[in-house]
N, C-alpha and C positions, 0 to 999 in steps of 0.2 A: 513615435507613439509609445506610451508606457502600457504594456500589456501584461496581465496576470492570467495564467492558465491555472485554474483551480480544480483539483481532484477532491471534491468536498467530503467532509466527514459525514458518516451516517451510522454511528455506533461502532463498538469495538469489533475489530477483525472483519469488517465488511469489505468484501473484495469487489471493487467497483468495476474493474476493467476485465474481469473474467468472462467466460462464455455464458455463465449465469451469475448475476449479481446477488451475492448473499454471503453470509459467513460460511466458509467452506467446511465440510466435515474434517478435512485435513488441516484446518487452521493455517492455510497458506495465504500468501499475498502475491499478486501479479504485478509485474512491471508495466508502467504506462508507456510502452514503446511508441504507440501511435501518437499520443499527445506530445511526446518529446520529439518525435520527428517533425511535427508541425511547429513545435517551439524552435527547432533549429532552422526551419525555413524562415521563420520570423527574424531570428537572430542574424541569419545571413543576409536578410533584406535591410538590416540596419535598425530594427526596432529593439527597444529596451524591454526584454522579455524575462518574466519571472515564472517559476513553477512552484505552486504550493501543494505539497503532497500531504493533505490532511487525512486521507483515507488510510493509507498504509501505516502512517505514523500514529494512528488512533487519536488524533486531535479531538478535543471536544468541539461541539458546534461553535462555542464562543471563541476557542482558539483558532478555528478555521476562519471565522469571520474577521477576528482581530488581526491575524497575520496578513490576510488579504488586504484589508483596509489600510494597514500601515504602509503597504507598497503603492498606494494611491493610483490605482489603475485608471487609464482612460478607457480601456477595453477589457472586459472580464469575459473569459472563456471558461465554460463549465461543462464537464462531462456528466451528463444526466443518465440515470438508470430508471428502469420501470418501477421498482419498489420505493425508490427514494425521490421520485419526481416532485412531490409536494414539498419535501424538505429542501430539495435543491433550489426550487423556486423561492422559498422563503429566505434561504441564505443569500441568494442573488438580490432579493428585494432589500434586505438590510444593508448589503454592501453598496448597492446603488444609492440608497438614501444618504449614506455617509460619504460617498465619493463622486456621485453624479456621473458614473461611468455608463457605458453601453454594455448590455449583457448578451452574450452569444452562447447558445446551447449546441452541443455536438454529441454524437454517439448514437447507438442503435435505437434507443427508445425515441429520442427526438426525431430520428430519421423516419421511423415507422409511424409516429403519431404527431406529425407537424401541426395539424389543425388543433388537436386537443392540447398540445403543449402551449401553443399560443393562447388558447382559450383559458386554461387554468393559470397561465402565467401572464394574464392580461395586466398591462402596465409595468411588467417586469422584464419579460423576454423581448428583446429588440430584434434579434436575428436567430435563425436556425440554419446550420450548415449540415445538410444531410449527406450521407455517403462519405466519400473521401473529401476531407475538408481542408487539406494542407494549403492548396493554392487559393481556394475561395477565402480562407482566413487571411492569407497574405494580401490578396487584392482588397479585402475589406480594410485592413490596416493601412494599406497604401492610399486609401481614399478613392478607390474606383467607385463610380456611381452605383447605387444599389441596383438600378435596372440594367446595368451592364455587367454585373458580377455573376458569371455562370455558376449555377448551383445554389445561389443564395435564396433563402426564403425570408421574407420580410413583410412589414405591414405598411400599407398605403391607405390612408383614410380609414383606418380600423379594419381593413380587409386583408386577408393573407394573400401575398403574391409569391408564386413559386417560379423562379426563373428557370430557363432552360438548363437541363443537367450539364454538368461539366464532363467532358470525355475522360475515360480512364487515364490515370496518370502513368507516365512512363516511369516505372519504379527505378530505373537506372539513373534518373535525374535527381532522385531524392537524396538529401544528406543523411549522414548517420544521426541517430537520435541524440538529443542533447543530454547525454548521461552525466554531464558535469553538473546538472541541476539537482541530482539525487545522490544518495548513498546506497550501494547495493545491500548493505546490512539492514535496510528498512524492509526487505522482502524475504521473510522466512518461508521455507518450503522443505518439509521433511524428506522429499524425494530427490532433491538436488544437492550437489555439493555446495556448501555455504562458505562465503557468499557467491552469488552467480548473477549473470545478466542474461537477458533474452535478446534474440536477434531474429528479425523477420527476413528470411531469404527471398520472400516474394509476397505478393498479395493476390487474393482471389483463389478460386478452387474449381477444379474441373468436375466436381461432383455436385449432386443436388439433394442431399439429405434433407428431409422435410423439417427437421427441428433446428437445423444449424442457421444461426442468424447472419453471420458475417457475409457469406456469399450472396444471400438473398437481399440483404439490406445495405451492405457497405462496399464490398470489393468485387462482386460479380462472379459469374460462373466460368471465368477464364483465368487459369493460373498464369500470373505474370512474374516469372522468376527474375531476380537480379543477376547480373553477370557474376560468374564465379570469382573473378578478381575483386569485385566490390564486396562480396560476402566475406572473403578472406581478409581483405583490407579492413573491414569493420571489426573482425576479430582482433587484428593487431592493434587497431585504434582503441578498442575496449581494454585490452591488456595494458596499454600505455597509460590510459586515463585512470584505470582502477586496477593496479597491479595485484591487489589482494584477492581478486576474484579467482575462483577455483574451477569454474565451469561456465560454459555458454550454452544456453538452451535455444535451439532453433525452433521458434514458436510457430512457424508457418504450419498450417493444418496438414499439408501434404508435401513435406520436404522431398520425399523420395518418389514423387509422381513421374518425374522426367529423368530417365536413366542417364543421359549425357550430362545433365546439370549436376547430378549427384557425383558422377565420376570426376567431373572437372573440379568441383569444390573439394572433394576428398584428396585428389592428387595434388592440388595446390596447397592444401593444409600440410600434407606430407613434405612437399618440396621446400616449404618455408620452415619446417620443423615445429610448427605450432602444436602438433600432437605430442611433442615431448615436453611441452610447457603446461598444457591444460587439456581437460577432457571436454567433450561436448555431448549433448543429447538432442533428441528431436522427436516430433510427433510422426506417427506412422500409421499406415493402413495395412491390413493383412494381405492385400493383393500386390504388395511391393515385389519387385523382381528380386528373388532370394539370392541371385548371383551378386547383387550389390553389397550384401551384408559383410563378406570378408574384407572388402576394401574400406567400408565404413568403420569396421572394427580397427583396422590397421591405422586409420587416420585419427583415431582417438575417440570415436563414438562410444559412449559408456552405457547410456540408457535409452530404451525405445519406449516412448509413451504411445501406447497402441489402442486405437479405438476398436475393440472387439464388439462392443455394444450389446449384442444379444446372443443367446444360445440356441436359436432356431433360425433356419433359413427363411421361414415365413416372416418372422419379425424383421429380419434384415431387409426383406423385399418391401415390407409395408412402409418402412421409413426411407426407402430408396437408397439404401447403402449399396450402391451399384457395384457389381463385379466381385463381391465377396461372398464367402460361404463359411459354414462351421468347419468343414473339412480343411479348407484353405487356412483357416486360423490355426488349426492344430499343426499343420505342416510348418507354418511360419514360426509359431512359438517354439517348436522343437528345434528348428534350425538356429534360431536366434539364441536359444539357451545353450546349444552345443558350442556356439562360437564365443560364449562368455558374456553376452550382453545382460545387463539388468533389464528386466521387462516389467513395466507398469501397465496393468490392464485397466481400461476404461469400460465400464458396463452400465447399462440402464435397465430400469424396470418401468413398464407402463406404456409399451407400444400400443397403438390401436389394435384391438382384438386380443390383448394380453389376457391370459388366464392364470390360475394358480399353477397349472401344469407347465405352461410355457415359462413362467417366472422361475419355477423350480429348475427347469432345464438350464436357464441362464446361470443360476447359482452353481449347479453341478458342472456346467461348462467352465466356469472360472476356476473351480477347484481341480478340474482335470488337467489343466495346463501348467507348465513349469514357470509360473509367474512369481515375481518377488513381492510385488505390492499390487493392490487394486484400489479402485474407487467405484462406488455404485451410487447412482443418483436416480431420482425419478425423471422421466422424460420431461423436459421443460418446453413449454409452448409459449414462446415470446411473441409479442405483437410484431406483425410484419412477416412472419413465417407462414409457409403453407400449412403447417401443422396447426398453428393457432387459428387460422381461418377455418379450417375443417372442423376443429374442435368447437369453435364458437357456433358454427352452423348446426352442429349436432347437440349443442347444449352439454358438452362434456367438460367445460371449464368451470370450476367452482368460484373463481375470483369474480367479485362484483366491483372491485375498486383496485386501483394500482397498489395500494398498501397491502392487499391480500397476498402479494407475491412472497411475503416472508412470514415466518412464525413470529410471535411476540418477542422472542429472543434473537431474532435476526437470522435464523437458519433458513435454508431453502425450503419452501413449502410445496408439497405435492398438490398440484392444481387440477390435473386430469383425473377424472373419475368416470368409470364406465359401469353400465348395468351389471356386467358379469365380473367386474374387477374394480373395486372402489379405490379411492385415494388411500383409505386405511389399509387395504390389501397391499398397495404399492409400498407404503411406508414399512409395513410389517416385513415384506420380503427384502427390502433394502437392509434392514437391521439383521435379519436372519443371514443374509449373504455375507455381510461384513463379519459377523461373529463366527460363522462357520469357516470362513476362509482364514481369518487371522488367529483363531484360537485352536487350530489343529497343532498337535505337537510337532508334526513334520514341518509346518510353516514357521512356527516359532523357532525351531532349530535352524532352518534355512536363514532366517533373518539374523539369528545370533552369530552364526559362523561367517556371515558376510561382513561383520565388523572388523575392519583391518586398521583403521586409523581413529584418532580422536574425533575427526570430523564425521566419520561414519557413526560413531557412538552418539554424538550430539544430534545427528539427523534422526537416528532411531528413537532417541529419547523424545525429540519433538513430535515424531509420529505417534509414539505411545501416549504421550500427554494429550495429543489431539483426539486420539481414539477414546481415551478415558473421559475427557471433557465432553465429547459429543454425547456419549451414552449417559453421563451424569446429568447433563442438561435435559436429555430426553426423559430420564426418570423423574427429574424435578418437575417437568411440565405435566407428566402423567399424574404425579402426586397432587400438584396444585389443582389440576382439573378435577380429580376425584373429590377433593375438599370442596371445591365450588359446586360440583354437582350435588353433593350431599347437604350443602348449606340451604336452609329454608329461605324462600323468598329472595334468592340471589340471582341476579342476571349478570352475565359476563359477556362482553363483546370482544372477541379476539381482534387485536389491532397492533400493528407495529408501533412502538413509541415514536412520536413524531412531533415536530413543531406545529403549532397552530398557524395556518396560513389563511390569508385573505381568500385564496382560491377555494380551500376546503370549506371555509365557513359559508361560502356562497353556494356550496353543494352543486358545483358545475359538473357537467357530464364526466364521470370518472373513467370510463373504459370505452374504448373504441368509438 
C-alpha cells in the first residue's frame, strides 16, 4: 500500500507535535518522533511509506496539499491538533478529492474528541486511531477487517464504532524512528545544540499532573522504559544516519524516574565512548535522585529541561505535581548548577486558585535559582485532560470554538480565566516574568559568558531573535487592538486565519 503521513501546514512556525500546539514563544520546532516511529513500523511491514513535513518546513497550505497529492496515497495519515482541526479536515478533503485515498486522523485531539472529529469531518475522516496508533495503523494498512482491528474507531452506517482498546505496546518491540525521512536542520531550537535529534527512552509517565495530555490521552500512567541497550543503540544509529547532529534530546517526560535505568543508560554511553562524540540533554523533575547527576554529567548530559512549574507548594499540589516542593527545587537547581549542567526551567502561570501574589512568587522563584534559560506559559487545558473537564464544569474556559485556542497570529492563547485572576492577568504576568528574568544584567552576563563556540553564538542569536519577535508581535496586536477599539462602528471578531471548510459552514458542534 502507498501511505503518506502528513504533518500538515498551519501557518508559519506552528509547532504541531509539541505539548501545546501553537507558535512557541521560543520559535522552536519539535521533531515528530511518534509519527516517524509509526512510519518505520509501516516500512518494516513492507508498505511504501512517505512523510510530508509541512509544519516544520513552513509549507503553505497549497504546498502541503500539492506535495501530498503528488505522492498518490492510498492511505493518508494526518496528525490533527485542537486549534487546527478545521484546517486539517479541509486539507484532507482536498487531498481525498484528488486521490480517492482513505483518511486517518491521529494525535491527542482526535483521541480526546473522537465523536466530534467524525462529526465536523463528515465525509472526510474515515478512521481515527486514538492513543498509541503504531500497530493499529499497521493492521489497517495490512487489510485487517475494521471490526477486528483493536483500537480502531470507524464508521458503520454513519455511526461511530469504537473497537476495544489495544493493550499498551511493548516499547522494546518498536523500531527506531524513520529519521531518514527528515533532515535535522528543519527543527530549530535556541536551547539545543544545532542540529539535533530527539529520542524517546520510553512511553508513559508515573505521575498524574492535571494539565499533561500524553499520560491521560496517549501513553498511560505507567512509565515503560526501553532497555538501555536499545536506547544507546538508537543513539549510535542516529549518529550513523545523520553524522552532522551535535546533540540528542531524551524527550521522555521523566527520563530519570527509574534509578537503575538511568545508571544502565549512562554507563553504556560511557562504555561505548558516545559521550566523547556527542552531548545529550533530557527532561527532568526536581525530585530526581541527586546522586544520579554526577554520572549523568560524566556520560555527556549537558542540559536539564526541568519542570519547576510554580513557585508555591500550594499550586504544585493543585495541579498534582506529586512528590515535589519549592525547597526540593532549590536543592536540585543548586546541585545541578554546581556540577556544570545547563538548566532550562519550565514555569507556568494560571493554576486553579492562582492570584497576583502567587504568580509573583513564581516569577521570584524563577529568578532566585541559578537557571540559564526559562520558559513561561499559561496553564493549558486541552480536551481530554482532567484540568479541562474541571475548568469546563466551572465555566473557566474562554474558548467557544476549537479555533479559539490560538491568537490571530498563531501564538498560544490563554484560555483559563478565574474570577480572582483573569486571562489578562495571566498574560501580564507571563510577560513580566520573561522580561524580569532575561533583562537582568546578571542574567545577560551569564548568557554572554556561556558562549564558547560558533554554535553557541547561533543558538543565542536564535533565542534573542525569538524573544524580540514575540514581544514585537505582542506590541503589534495591542496597537491594532487599540486602533480597532477607537474606530467608530467597527466590529472585530478574533479568529485564527483558516480555510473555509464544509464543516465550519455547517456550524456543527465546535467544542466538547
